[in-house]
N, C-alpha and C positions, 0 to 999 in steps of 0.2 A: 595491311599495318595495320596496328596495334594502338588502340583507341586510347589515348587519358584523360585526366579529368583536371580543368584548371581551378581551385578554389579561392568561389569570386562568392560577394558580398548580396542579396537579396537584389535589392537598389538596382546593380553594377551588373548584376545580369540579366538583366531582363533588358540593356540596353549592348550584351557585347554583341561586340562583331567581329566576324572572323579573321584573325589575321595569319597571311598567308607565310607568314616568317618565322611563326611562333611553330614550335616543338609541339606545343599541347593545344588536343582537340580538345571540344567538349563536342558530345555527345547534344545531336539538335532534345529538344525537351528534358532531357535529362542535366539536372545543373549541383555541384558540391555545395551548400550550404548550410551557417551558422546555427545548428538546433537546440543545443540548453547556455545558458549561461554557467560559469562556473560557478556561480554561487548555490545553484538550479542542483548541478550535477554533485556538485559535493557534502548539501545538506544530502539529498537522496541516497547517496551508498553512508554516509553517517545513523541515517536511522533506522536501518537494520541493528547494530550494539545496542541501538540506543533503546526502542522495542524489544530487544530481548532480553535487557536487564527491565525494563520497566515490566516484562510477562514476568518473567523469572517472581522479582522480588513482589510482584502483586500478587501472585496466588501464595506464595511465600505469608502474605500482610491476611488474605482471605484465613485461611487456614486459623489466626486466631478471633473470630466472629466470622463464618462463613453468613451469603447474602440467603442464599434457600436453607434453611431448615425445617424438621420434621418433627414430630413430635417421639423421643426415646423411643427405640428400639426395646423391647424387652427382655431380650438372651444378650444383645450388642452393647445396647446402652448407648447405640451410635445414635449423632441428628442431626451427621452432616452430607447430604446430597452428594456429594465432591468423597464422598468418605463410602459410600454408597455404591459407585463405581468403581471405583477401587476393588472393595468385596465383591462385587461381580466379577471383573476380572481374574482375581489369583481365583476364584469358583468356579470360572468357564473356562478360562486359555489355555490352552496346554502350555507346561513348564514352570505354570503360576503358581501351583496348586500347593505349597512349601511353603510361597513368601511370608513372612515372621510376622510381619505385620500388615494385612491388607489394610485395615483404613488408612492408612498413611502413604498409600501405593501411588494416587496422583500425586502426589507434593511430594516423595522420594524424588519418581521421576520427571516431573514439569514445574519445581520451585528448584529451593535455596532449599525446603525439608520444610518437614514439619519443629516450631517451634523455636526455631530463628525472625518472627518479631522485631526486636530490637533493629540486627546487622539488615534486613529486611526493607526497614523503615530507611536506613540509612542509604541502602544503594538505591532505594527508593527515586527517594527525592534528591538523590545524584541527580539519576538522568531524567525527572523532570527536568530540573533547570536547567542542564544541557539541551534538553529538546525543546522548551523554549526557545530558547540562544538557535535552537538548528532550524526551528520555526522559521525566525527572524529571518535571520541569514535567505532561506526555501522564496520567502516573499519577498525581499530582497532583491534577491536575485530573479523572481519572474516577472516585476514590475520595472527592471532594467534593461532585461532582454524579450520583454516585451510579450512573455509564453504564459502570460496571465491570458490575453487574450485569445487562443486557444483551449481552454476551459471554459470558455463560458456558455452556460450550457444555449440548446437554440431552437426553434422554434419544428424543425424534422429531426429532434436526437428520435423522439421516441419509435418511427418508423422504420429510421434509418438503423435502431440498437435490433430491434428485432430482425432488421438484414443480418447486420453479420453478426446477432447470437445464433441464427440457420448455421454461419455457414461456420465460425467455428464448431459445431454441432458439430454437420458434414466433415470435416478437415480429416477423423482419424476412419471412415468408413471412405473416405476416398483414397485415403492413402491405402488401405489395407487394399481397396478393388484398383487403382491405377486407374481413378475414373479421373476429369479432369471437374474441378470445383472454385470454378470462378469465385476471386471475392470480389465482392462492393464495393464499386468505388467509390471512392473517396476522395473528396480537394477539400481536405482538411489536415494538420498536423498531426491530428487525433480520430480516430474512428466513434462512431457514438458511445458504443463501450468505455472503450478506455478514455472517452472525455465526461464521462459519468464517474467511473471511479478514483481518476485525476481529481476530480473536482467537490466526490464524495469524501474523501479520506481526510483533505487538509480540515475541511469542516468537521472532522469526528476526530479530529487531533487536538481541534481546540476546543471542543464539546470536553472532552478527556482532562484539559487542562483546569476547565469552567469548573468539572465537576468535582475535581482531586483537588479545587482549593473547597469547595461549600462543604468535604467530606476532611477537611482538613482543620477548619474553621469554623468551624460548624455557629459557634457562640459567634462569633468575630463578624461576622459573612453570615448572618444570619437570611438576609434578604437572598444571596445569592442560593443556599439550600433552599427557601424557600418557593425559589421559580423552576424547581426540580421536582414541587411535591414534599420535602419534606430533608432528612440526613436520609432516613431508610431507602427513601428512592432515590435519593442524588447513591447511594452506593447501587443501586440497582444497576439505573442508569451510568456509572462507573463502568462498571463489572460487561455491559454487552458491551461497550465500546473497545472494551478488550477482544471480543471477542471479533465484533468486526476487522478487528487491523489482522487478527489471526485469518479471518475465511477469507481477506484482502489479497495474502500473498498470494495463496495456489491460482487461480484465476491470474491474478496480475501476471505470475510466470508465466502460465499456460497460455497467457497474449504475447504477451513478446516473444514465444517461443513462434509463435505459429504466424505471425509479422514477418521474422526472419530478426537475420543476425544484425541488420543495420541499424535496426530500433536497439537495440543493446550496445553498439557498438557507439551511437551518437551519446548515447547520459555517460558515456565514459570519455573520447576526447571532444564529443560539443557537437561533431557536424555530420552530415548523412551526403549520400553518392547517390542518394534512389529519390529523388525532391522532385516533380513533376514543375511545372513554368506554370499551373493553375492551381497549386500548391503556395508559389511563395505570392500569387495576387490574392487570393485568398485570407492568408497569412498574415497577410503586409493591411489585411480592410479593419 
């Protein structure tokens, strides 16, 4: 007989009694429960185009006044580290030797392009305001749906994170050698590595907005720029926060794939089919 799953709420699921007249059966220990509030799901996916627009326009803004500069090169006159990288690519990478303007390689491939300061600023602030609204919707969704509890750090996170890091590091080798590689037990919605990432990214988003305002209004909000060490230091903060988002995306996708399709589906439809009863008890506490 084929088993099917009945969609129930966490509180009701704990008190569910078998119904002999029902055609829907619940497999012991596995329940279908709600995972993410609709505001969390929508804001999660909207972050993709917004961050993409912020990064592309931000790099174009960076072109007009690079954060990292050096003394002008005696041959090329270049003083921009990003331009140095473009020159290196055009001289070392096959197929790029005849690129017409090597110093602009980075800006032509990873931004709106050089000399686009005005449209880049307009796009950047459009995405920034939408990012603020989207972030507000995300926080509201966490509060309404109770998802904020799963993001709070725990005392055992350091040890658990090391165990999960070892697991994820060994997954590819286990697949290649066809060996079993048991995943560490997790009695919460997220494992320690996921919780650290999902907790730090909203904090990074908040800092990105704050440093952005400190850069945009250095005179009116001089006290804000002072908190980050001044105008130039605020630009450095803002620059590396952008890279934090970039570096987050790759491991985030890897963790989701390693965790299984149920994690991906839960962020689309909002519910999960692979939740243990102990997880429900832990998430309700």
